[in-house]
C-alpha positions in Angstrom: -37.3 -44.4 58.0 -39.6 -42.1 56.0 -37.4 -39.2 56.8 -34.4 -41.3 55.8 -36.0 -42.2 52.4 -37.0 -38.6 51.8 -33.4 -37.4 52.6 -31.9 -40.0 50.2 -34.4 -39.1 47.5 -33.5 -35.4 47.9 -29.8 -36.2 47.9 -30.1 -38.2 44.7 -32.2 -35.3 43.0 -29.6 -32.7 44.1 -26.7 -34.9 42.7 -28.6 -35.4 39.5 -29.3 -31.7 39.2 -25.6 -30.9 39.9 -24.4 -33.3 37.2 -26.9 -31.8 34.7 -25.6 -28.3 35.6 -22.0 -29.4 35.2 -22.9 -30.9 31.8 -24.6 -27.7 30.6 -21.7 -25.6 31.9 -19.2 -27.8 29.9 -21.3 -27.6 26.7 -21.6 -23.8 27.0 -17.9 -23.5 27.8 -17.0 -25.6 24.8 -19.3 -23.5 22.5 -17.9 -20.3 23.9 -14.4 -21.5 23.3 -15.2 -22.4 19.7 -16.7 -18.9 19.1 -13.8 -17.2 20.8 -11.3 -19.3 18.9 -12.6 -18.1 15.6 -13.1 -14.4 16.6 -10.9 -11.4 17.1 -11.1 -12.1 20.8 -8.3 -14.8 20.5 -6.1 -12.3 18.7 -6.6 -9.8 21.6 -5.9 -12.5 24.2 -2.8 -13.7 22.4 -1.6 -10.1 22.1 -2.2 -9.6 25.9 -0.1 -12.7 26.6 2.5 -12.0 23.9 2.9 -8.3 23.2 5.5 -8.8 20.5 4.6 -6.7 17.4 3.0 -8.5 14.5 2.4 -7.8 10.8 -1.3 -7.3 10.5 -2.4 -6.5 6.9 -5.7 -4.8 6.5 -6.5 -4.7 2.8 -10.2 -5.1 2.1 -11.6 -8.0 0.1 -12.8 -5.6 -2.6 -9.2 -4.3 -3.1 -7.8 -7.9 -3.2 -10.4 -8.8 -5.9 -9.3 -5.8 -8.0 -5.6 -6.7 -7.6 -6.3 -10.4 -8.4 -8.1 -9.6 -11.6 -5.7 -6.9 -12.8 -2.8 -9.3 -12.1 -4.6 -12.1 -14.1 -5.0 -9.8 -17.1 -1.3 -8.8 -17.2 -0.2 -12.4 -16.7 -2.5 -13.7 -19.4 -1.6 -11.0 -21.9 2.2 -11.4 -21.2 2.5 -7.7 -20.2 4.9 -6.5 -17.5 2.6 -4.7 -15.1 3.6 -4.2 -11.4 3.0 -1.8 -8.4 4.9 1.5 -8.7 5.6 4.7 -6.8 3.8 4.6 -3.4 2.1 1.3 -4.2 5.5 -0.2 -4.6 6.6 1.3 -1.3 3.5 -0.5 0.2 4.5 -3.8 -1.4 8.2 -3.6 -0.4 7.5 -2.4 3.2 4.3 -4.2 4.2 3.1 -6.5 1.4 -0.2 -4.6 1.6 -1.7 -1.1 1.0 -3.2 -1.0 4.5 -1.6 -2.3 7.7 -2.2 -2.1 11.4 0.2 0.2 13.2 -0.3 0.9 17.0 -3.8 -0.6 16.8 -4.8 1.8 14.0 -5.1 1.2 10.3 -2.5 3.0 8.2 -3.1 3.3 4.5 0.0 4.0 2.4 -1.7 5.9 -0.4 -5.1 7.1 -1.5 -4.9 5.5 -5.0 -3.2 2.6 -6.7 -0.2 3.1 -8.9 0.6 0.4 -11.5 3.4 0.7 -14.0 2.9 -0.9 -17.5 5.8 -1.6 -19.8 4.5 -1.1 -23.3 4.0 -4.4 -25.2 5.3 -4.4 -28.8 2.7 -3.3 -31.2 0.2 -2.1 -28.6 -1.0 1.4 -27.6 -2.2 2.6 -24.3 -5.7 2.6 -25.8 -5.3 -1.1 -26.6 -4.1 -2.1 -23.2 -6.6 0.0 -21.2 -9.5 -1.1 -23.4 -8.6 -4.8 -23.1 -7.9 -4.5 -19.3 -11.3 -2.8 -18.8 -13.2 -5.5 -20.6 -11.3 -8.2 -18.7 -12.3 -6.6 -15.4 -15.9 -6.1 -16.4 -16.1 -9.7 -17.4 -14.8 -10.6 -13.9 -17.7 -8.7 -12.4 -16.3 -5.3 -11.6 -17.9 -2.0 -12.1 -15.0 -0.2 -13.8 -14.3 2.3 -16.5 -11.0 2.9 -18.3 -9.7 6.3 -19.3 -6.7 6.0 -21.7 -6.2 9.8 -21.7 -6.8 10.3 -18.0 -9.4 12.6 -16.6 -7.9 16.1 -17.0 -10.9 17.9 -15.6 -10.2 16.6 -12.2 -6.4 16.8 -12.5 -5.9 13.1 -13.5 -3.4 13.2 -16.4 -2.2 9.6 -16.4 -4.2 6.8 -18.0 -6.4 5.4 -15.3 -9.1 3.0 -14.2 -12.0 4.0 -12.0 -13.6 1.2 -9.9 -16.9 1.6 -8.2 -18.8 -0.6 -5.7 -16.3 -1.9 -3.2 -15.5 0.1 -0.1 -11.8 0.5 0.5 -9.4 2.3 2.9 -8.1 4.2 -0.1 -11.5 5.9 -0.6 -11.7 6.8 3.0 -8.3 8.3 2.8 -9.2 10.4 -0.2 -12.3 11.8 1.5 -10.9 12.4 5.0 -7.3 13.4 4.3 -6.9 14.3 0.6 -10.0 16.4 0.3 -9.0 18.9 3.0 -5.5 19.0 1.5 -6.8 19.8 -2.0 -9.1 22.5 -0.6 -6.2 24.1 1.2 -4.0 23.9 -1.9 -6.8 25.4 -4.1 -7.2 28.3 -1.7 -3.4 28.9 -1.4 -3.2 29.2 -5.2 -6.2 31.5 -5.6 -6.0 35.3 -5.7 -7.6 35.5 -2.3 -5.2 33.0 -0.9 -2.2 35.1 -1.9 -3.3 37.9 0.4 -1.6 37.7 3.9 -4.5 38.1 6.4 -7.5 37.2 4.3 -5.6 34.2 2.7 -4.8 32.7 6.1 -8.4 33.2 7.2 -9.8 31.6 4.1 -7.4 28.6 4.4 -8.5 28.1 8.0 -12.2 28.3 7.1 -11.7 25.9 4.1 -10.1 23.3 6.3 -12.7 23.8 9.0 -15.4 23.0 6.5 -13.6 20.3 4.5 -12.7 18.0 7.4 -16.3 17.3 8.5 -17.5 17.3 4.9 -14.9 14.6 4.1 -16.2 12.4 6.8 -19.8 13.1 5.7 -19.1 11.9 2.1 -16.7 9.2 3.0 -19.2 6.3 3.0 -20.0 7.1 -0.7 -16.5 8.3 -1.7 -14.9 5.1 -0.3 -16.8 3.1 -3.0 -14.6 4.7 -5.7 -11.0 3.5 -6.3 -8.6 5.1 -8.8 -5.8 3.2 -10.4 -3.1 5.3 -12.0 -1.6 3.5 -15.0 2.0 4.6 -15.5 2.7 3.9 -19.2 6.4 3.3 -19.9 7.6 3.1 -23.5 11.1 1.9 -22.5 12.1 -1.3 -24.2 14.1 -4.3 -22.8 13.0 -4.1 -19.2 12.3 -7.7 -17.9 10.9 -9.0 -14.7 13.5 -10.1 -12.2 14.0 -13.9 -12.4 14.3 -14.3 -8.6 12.3 -11.4 -7.1 8.6 -10.8 -6.7 6.5 -8.7 -4.4 3.3 -9.2 -2.4 0.6 -6.6 -2.7 -3.1 -6.9 -1.9 -2.9 -10.7 -1.6 -1.2 -11.2 -5.0 2.3 -12.0 -6.1 3.6 -9.3 -8.6 6.8 -9.2 -10.7 9.6 -7.0 -9.6 11.4 -5.4 -12.6 15.1 -6.3 -13.2 17.2 -3.3 -12.0 14.2 -1.7 -10.3 15.9 -1.2 -6.9 18.6 0.9 -8.7 16.2 3.4 -10.3 13.3 3.4 -8.0 14.3 6.3 -5.8 14.9 8.6 -8.8 11.7 7.5 -10.6 9.7 8.0 -7.3 11.2 11.5 -6.8 10.6 12.5 -10.4 6.9 11.6 -10.2 6.1 12.8 -6.7 8.1 16.0 -7.2 6.1 16.8 -10.3 2.6 16.5 -8.7 0.6 19.6 -7.9 0.4 18.5 -4.3 3.9 16.9 -4.4 7.3 17.8 -2.9 9.9 19.0 -5.5 12.6 18.5 -2.9 11.7 14.9 -2.1 15.0 13.5 -3.4 16.9 15.5 -0.8 14.9 13.7 1.9 15.5 10.3 0.3 19.2 9.9 0.0 19.2 6.2 -0.7 16.9 3.3 -1.6 16.8 2.1 2.1 15.4 5.5 3.2 12.0 4.0 2.2 12.3 1.2 4.7 11.4 2.7 8.1 8.7 5.5 8.3 10.1 8.9 9.1 7.5 11.2 7.5 9.7 12.0 4.4 6.6 12.5 2.2 3.2 13.8 3.2 1.3 10.4 3.3 4.0 8.6 5.3 3.9 7.9 9.0 6.1 10.0 11.3 8.9 8.2 13.1 7.9 6.0 16.0 8.7 2.7 17.7 5.4 1.2 16.6 5.8 2.3 13.0 9.4 0.9 12.9 8.2 -2.4 14.5 5.4 -2.8 11.9 7.9 -2.3 9.0 10.4 -4.7 10.5 7.8 -7.4 11.3 6.2 -7.1 7.9 9.6 -7.2 6.2 10.5 -10.4 8.1 7.2 -11.9 7.2 7.8 -11.1 3.5 11.3 -12.4 3.5 10.2 -15.7 5.2 7.5 -16.1 2.5 9.9 -15.6 -0.3 9.0 -12.1 -1.3 11.4 -9.3 -2.1 11.2 -6.4 0.4 13.1 -3.4 1.8 14.1 -5.6 4.8 16.0 -8.0 2.5 18.4 -5.3 1.4 18.2 -2.7 4.2 18.7 -4.8 7.3 22.3 -5.4 8.3 24.2 -7.7 5.9 22.0 -6.9 2.9 23.5 -6.4 -0.6 24.8 -3.0 -1.6 22.7 -1.1 -4.2 24.4 1.2 -6.8 21.7 3.6 -7.8 21.2 5.3 -11.1 18.6 7.7 -12.5 17.8 5.7 -15.7 16.8 2.1 -16.4 20.1 0.3 -17.2 20.2 -0.8 -20.8 19.2 -4.4 -21.3 22.5 -5.2 -23.1 24.5 -3.7 -20.2 22.6 -5.2 -17.4 23.9 -8.2 -15.5 22.3 -9.9 -12.6 24.2 -11.5 -9.7 21.7 -14.3 -9.1 23.4 -15.2 -5.9 22.6 -11.9 -4.2 19.9 -10.8 -6.6 21.6 -7.4 -7.0 21.4 -5.8 -10.4 24.7 -4.4 -11.6 25.5 -2.2 -14.6 28.2 0.0 -16.1 29.4 3.4 -14.8 27.4 4.5 -11.9 26.7 8.2 -12.6 23.5 9.8 -11.4 22.0 13.2 -12.2 22.1 16.0 -9.7 18.6 16.8 -8.6 19.8 20.1 -7.1 20.9 21.2 -10.5 17.5 20.3 -12.0 15.7 22.3 -9.3 18.0 25.3 -8.8 20.1 25.3 -12.0 23.4 24.8 -10.1 25.7 21.9 -9.3 27.3 19.1 -11.3 26.5 15.4 -11.8 27.4 13.3 -8.9 29.3 10.0 -9.2 28.9 7.4 -6.5 
């Protein structure tokens, strides 16, 4: 009987201990799930189950804050300011300046390009000064340069932000710095010599690559905004189109898709580190859509790069933003391209398709501009 009582007591204790263990296991399992649910682990798990490509935008919070406060100034001052050149490519392709491609962060450009259409009665000094004060009041460490910074090759009006680490700064330090060093050596007297020049370029790159990574933590705190001052009159924002960039909705200029390729080529082709033959590589507006390494910062052609562009384009379209995908996927509206902004009096907009239409579609021959031969091409 004593043994029976001891056995029953032990059994009750074991059962009680087991219940307590099960309770603890359940509590810890629930806590673990909550942590997992709000972490990157769930994203990894979902990707393991569903390997379909997704649009993963990677803009930093610092860049989003800069974009938000620049956008608020333009909107409040009734000034048409919007992404331009490679920043517009980023907006139309991804809706962001940095995006995940094949599990790596791809940054479209090392600085920000914003086009400003001159407001009546205002100078570039007025706009840059007011914009700088607005950003400083918003808490940014920023300085405006209406005349650019010629000593470092910055000829456009610009803003220089400091204090927030961005992917742009990392790209400048780790990719642009070696490129600039190579370009400087190539243009020097030593670089022109066959054997010594090649040796100096190799040594320069060998030193600049590790140096770039060494200074990147500090360099990444600087962000340059190129302000493209346009004195053209009559350009209005498109009534039905806007673009997403760095978490903000930006206006898209009426007729912008018609002139963008030529304006892009004119700017990029004129840079010291640019490609004067870029227009030959970009035969139409939709050549910007899928990455094919047509300019130096672009990704090379790959399935992962194409998937990211398509997924981000579909995401932008579903959210009501204008994108390359909207016009470049099958069934999109046809674009008639010209090299100049269509005159406001001659510009009509088909609001059903959103395609800007104008008069005679004659574009300049870039080959003639470069080589001095050829004739204007009509399309």
